[in-house]
Structures are given as C-alpha cells and as structure tokens.
Backbone as a ProteinNet text record, in pm:
[ID]
protein_1_A
[PRIMARY]
MVRSARIGSEQGPELELRVAGEAPSVLFVHGACCHAIVWDSLMLALLDLGIASAALSLRGHGGSQGTEHLQQYRIEHYVQDVLQTLPSLVQPVTLVGHSMGGLVCQLAATKPVSGA
[TERTIARY]
83.7	0	89	50.6	121.4	38.6	104.4	35.4	97	19.7	69.1	110.6	221.3	271.3	301.7	330.7	364.4	501.5	580.6	712.4	707.9	736.3	734.3	873.3	891.8	1020.5	1000.5	1088.7	1085.1	1136	1214.5	1272.5	1181.4	1072.2	990	850.4	769.9	632.3	624.1	507.3	483.3	472.4	541.5	550	479.1	424.6	363.3	471.7	471.2	562.9	479.2	486.3	415	513.8	471.2	560.9	504.2	591	556	651.5	599.4	682.3	732.5	810.4	867.6	1014.6	1062.3	1202.6	1254.2	1196	1240.3	1383.6	1454.4	1590.8	1606.2	1494	1492.1	1395.6	1439.1	1352.4	1336.1	1211.8	1178	1136.5	1184	1150.6	1094.8	975.8	905.4	963.9	920.3	957.4	858.3	878.2	789.5	647	551.1	408.5	357.8	425.5	382.8	377.4	356.3	370.2	396.5	412.5	463.4	382.9	254.6	170	215.3	290.1	334.8	427.8	485.2	578.5	510.6	381	314.4	335	315.4	326.1	468.7	567.7	706.9	738.7	686.8	709.3	648.2	530.5	467.3	545.2	598.3	680.5	806.7	869.9	988.1	952.1	837	793.7	775.3	726.9	714.9	851.8	957.2	1093.8	1158	1082.1	1133.2	1204.6	1185.6	1253.1	1150	1164	1075.2	1123.1	1028.4	1064.8	965.9	1002.7	917.5	926.1	821.9	819	774.4	845.6	822.2	746	643	582	653.1	724.7	797	698.8	745.9	658.9	581.4	454.8	368.5	310.2	342.1	296.7	220.7	126.1	53.8	-7.5	14.2	-40	50.1	156.6	246.8	192.4	228.7	187	262.6	207.8	278.2	229.2	114.1	67.7	46.7	10.4	-15.2	112.6	229.2	357.1	439.2	376.5	448.6	540.6	497	577.7	699.7	705.1	818.1	929.1	900.1	998.7	1104.7	1225	1339.7	1396	1487.5	1548.4	1605.4	1662.7	1721.2	1617.3	1493.5	1386.7	1358.6	1356.7	1328.5	1442.4	1565.5	1679.5	1662.4	1620.4	1596.1	1486.9	1384.4	1278.7	1335.6	1423.3	1485.3	1573.3	1654.3	1742.4	1662.2	1547.8	1459.8	1402.9	1385.4	1323.9	1423.9	1546.7	1645.1	1663.5	1667.6	1688.5	1578.7	1461.3	1352.6	1359.6	1458.7	1473.2	1594.1	1599.7	1711.5	1832.6	1943.5	2067.2	2150.6	2221.9	2223.6	2096.8	2060.1	1940.6	1981.2	1907.8	1923.8	1824.8	1874.4	1788.4	1759.3	1632	1589.8	1500.7	1537.2	1457.2	1425	1310.5	1268.6	1273.8	1336.4	1341.1	1393.8	1315.7	1360	1399.6	1329.6	1362.4	1501	1547.1	1682.5	1786.8	1763.3	1853.8	1849.8	1731.3	1716.6	1793.7	1782.2	1855	2006.2	2053.3	2197	2249.3	2177.3	2220.6	2211.8	2106.7	2091.6	2203.9	2248.3	2354.5	2488.3	2501.8	2627.9	2626.3	2513.9	2497.9	2504.3	2551.9	2546.7	2403.9	2373.3	2240.6	2249.6	2173.5	2173.1	2075	2112.4	2025.7	2032.7	2116.6	2126.9	2228.8
-117.9	0	125.4	222.8	349.9	451.9	520.8	622	758.8	862.4	999.1	1055.5	1127.4	1197.9	1340.2	1424.8	1563.9	1594.4	1670.5	1714.4	1866.9	1923.6	2068.6	2123	2250.4	2315.5	2465.9	2531.3	2677.7	2736.4	2660	2711	2698	2623.3	2604.2	2558.4	2532.1	2489.9	2347.6	2313.7	2176.7	2086.6	1972.5	1883.2	1751.3	1694.4	1561.8	1456	1356.9	1243.8	1117.5	1038	909.7	803.6	715.9	620.9	480.2	386.5	244	170.5	115.6	43	132.4	73.1	144.9	174.5	287	326.6	322.4	404.3	404.1	455.1	393	435.3	464.7	467.8	503.8	620.7	725.3	840.5	859.8	858.9	882.4	1027.2	1087.4	1226.6	1230.3	1284.8	1287.6	1391.8	1384	1482.7	1597.7	1689.9	1805.8	1758.9	1832.6	1808.8	1676.2	1622	1497.7	1521.6	1414.9	1421.6	1281.8	1270.1	1148.3	1022.3	1036.5	917.9	832.9	891.2	814.7	700.2	705.8	603.8	491.2	501.5	406.1	260.1	225.8	85	32.8	113.9	72.5	59.2	150.6	143.5	16.3	-21.7	-144.3	-267.8	-265.6	-377.6	-391.1	-279.7	-284.2	-333	-290.7	-334	-485.3	-543.8	-690.5	-757.2	-686.1	-737.4	-699.4	-634.5	-596.5	-462.2	-380.3	-250	-139.1	-65.4	47.3	168.7	247.7	364.2	477.8	594.1	712.5	787.2	863.7	946.8	1086.4	1185.2	1324.2	1396.7	1472	1568	1700.9	1746.4	1872.8	1987.6	2096.6	2213	2249.9	2279.5	2316.8	2199	2077.2	1957	1867.2	1789.3	1691.7	1754.5	1689.2	1737.4	1833.9	1879.6	1975.8	2117.3	2202.5	2341.8	2415.2	2527.9	2615.2	2613.5	2550.2	2544.6	2683.5	2780.9	2916.2	2986.2	2932.1	2993	2902.5	2803.2	2702.1	2762.3	2862.9	2921.4	2997.8	3025.1	3097.6	3005.7	2876.5	2784.1	2747.7	2727.4	2689	2557.5	2500.1	2372.9	2381.6	2494.5	2510.2	2491.3	2534.3	2515	2365.9	2292.2	2149.5	2073.1	2116.1	2055.6	2075.8	2194.5	2221.2	2129.1	2101.7	2009.3	1871.3	1822.9	1691.7	1695.6	1797.7	1808.6	1817.8	1883.5	1894.9	1758.2	1670.7	1540.1	1435	1442.3	1337.8	1303.4	1398.8	1361.7	1273	1271	1187.8	1043.9	1013	878.6	808.3	676.2	596.8	623.3	656.8	687.7	560.4	543.2	630.6	613.2	718.3	718.1	699.3	615.1	601.4	695.4	789.5	884.2	832	836.1	792.5	901.3	954	1059.4	1031.2	1082.8	1071.8	1209.3	1219.8	1343.3	1458.3	1563.4	1675.4	1627.1	1527.7	1471.6	1409.3	1358.4	1304.6	1413.8	1528.6	1642.5	1690.1	1698.1	1740.6	1645.9	1515.7	1416.9	1432.6	1452.1	1469.9	1590.9	1700.3	1821.8	1806.8	1743	1721.9	1634.2	1538.6	1446.9	1517.5	1636	1711.1	1805	1813.8	1909.3	1838.7	1907.7	1850	1847.7	1745.7	1731.7	1772	1873.3	1912.8	1825.1	1788.8	1708.3	1560.2	1517.7	1374.8	1307
0	0	0	-79.4	-83.9	-5.8	85.7	166.2	138.8	162.8	146.7	281	280.4	398.1	354.9	452.1	424.6	482.9	409.2	453.8	458.7	574.6	589	615.6	584.4	606.5	613.5	686.5	690.3	558.7	481.5	358	236.1	248	130.4	164.8	62.5	84.2	139.3	193	238.8	115.6	121.7	6.1	32.2	-74.8	-67.9	-87.6	-0.3	-11.8	-8.3	-113.2	-117.7	-72.2	18.1	81.7	71	32.5	29	121.7	230.4	325.6	436.7	523.8	637.5	609.7	656.6	645.3	500.7	412.5	272.3	256	162.3	129.5	-19.7	-91.5	-233.5	-247.4	-318.8	-342.7	-492.6	-537	-677.2	-696.5	-805.6	-837.9	-980.2	-993.3	-1121.8	-1217.3	-1341.2	-1441.4	-1444.7	-1539	-1553.4	-1584.5	-1534.8	-1561.3	-1505.8	-1407.1	-1342.2	-1192.4	-1117.4	-972.9	-919.9	-790.7	-727.3	-758.8	-784.2	-804.3	-923.8	-1017.1	-1134.2	-1094.8	-975.1	-929.4	-849.3	-822.7	-733.5	-773.4	-899	-938.7	-921.5	-951.5	-931.9	-783	-703.1	-559	-500.1	-547.5	-499.3	-543.8	-665.2	-712.8	-628.6	-595.9	-509.3	-369.1	-320.4	-187.4	-183.2	-292.5	-301.9	-290.1	-324.8	-313.8	-180.4	-94.3	36.2	40.1	-63.3	-70	-49.9	60.3	87.8	8.9	-38.6	-119	-95.8	-147	-138.6	-270.8	-300.5	-420.6	-380	-427.9	-391.9	-501.9	-462.5	-554.9	-531.9	-631.3	-620.2	-600.6	-543.4	-518.2	-644.2	-624.6	-736.2	-811.6	-771.9	-840.4	-743.5	-796.9	-715.3	-592.3	-477.6	-352.1	-278.4	-339.7	-275.7	-290.3	-196.3	-202.8	-314	-355.4	-448.6	-591	-617.5	-756.4	-816.8	-731.8	-782.9	-829.9	-793	-832.4	-924.4	-980.7	-1058.7	-1164.5	-1234.7	-1342.4	-1291.3	-1161.6	-1104.7	-1055.2	-1041.7	-985.9	-1088.8	-1038.8	-1120.4	-1067.7	-1141	-1102.2	-960.4	-924.5	-790.1	-680.1	-706.1	-607.8	-589.6	-699.1	-692.5	-624.5	-647.8	-578.5	-428.2	-386.8	-245.1	-190.2	-269.8	-226.6	-196.4	-282.8	-261.1	-136.9	-124.2	-7	122.2	118.1	233.9	273.2	175.8	198.5	246.4	201.2	229	376.4	468	608.4	668.2	607.2	659.6	609	526.8	470.1	531.1	512.3	562	473.1	535.5	463.2	446.9	336.7	220	136.3	65.5	-18.1	-163.6	-233	-377.2	-443	-523.6	-594.4	-734.4	-773	-906.2	-962.7	-1079.1	-1138.6	-1283.5	-1325.5	-1464.6	-1529.5	-1644.1	-1722.1	-1636	-1615.7	-1533.8	-1394.6	-1341.6	-1210.8	-1208.4	-1321.8	-1330.3	-1310.3	-1372.8	-1353.5	-1208.9	-1152.7	-1013.1	-920.6	-944.3	-862.7	-878	-1000.1	-1021.4	-946.4	-953.3	-884.9	-732.9	-685.4	-541.1	-487.1	-566.8	-522.9	-503.4	-560.3	-544.9	-424.7	-354.6	-245.2	-109.9	-5.1	128.1	181.1	259.2	317.8	463.8	502.1	642.2	718.4	839.8	923.4	896.6	801.1	771	858.9
[MASK]
++++++++++++++++++++++++++++++++++++++++++++++++++++++++++++++++++++++++++++++++++++++++++++++++++++++++++++++++++++

C-alpha cells in the first residue's frame, strides 16, 4: 500500500511524499508536468521485493503546495525540495529521477544534506 505523507520546512512549501513500506531508502523524483503518483506501481513492485521507497511531488505539483507559483519555480527550487526530503529517509538514499527529475537528482547528489 502506498500512503501519502507531508514534509514541511521553513525554507519552502509543504510537500507531498508518497511512501511504500517502512524506512524508505529510495527516493523517486518525477519529471515536468507529473507528480509522485506516477511512481506508485514501481514502488509497490519494489515493496514486493522488500525495498521500501518514497516518491516526492515537487513544489507546485501533485499534492504539494505552491501550484499558484508554478511558473516561477526553477530547477534550484526542486533541488531544495529533494534536499529537504532526504533527512527523513534511511541513509544512504538512492535517488531515481525521470526526465527533469533526473537532472534534479543529479544536482541534489552534489549538495550536502543538512540534518542527515
């Protein structure tokens, strides 16, 4: 079963995090014009293999706050969303991104994670 959670931060909007299993160590990041729900079937398949995972809806997407400012967001904002989420997951985290989410994951992987 995939459940929705919320991730809050003083640096950004409240974000939707979809979670399959306990203590996820894989984070999926969607591409442009999508949101976290696109990863549900893959997350359930991984859960059948004993791998817990989570999928993030970037700000302005899916159930995350900020839809009214979507056109103002840049890749740097999305990288911050990923960095904000990482401390709530089991370290080390495997980042998986599709399209724009792939770029966001690559950039996030080069940054230090506070609170991890």
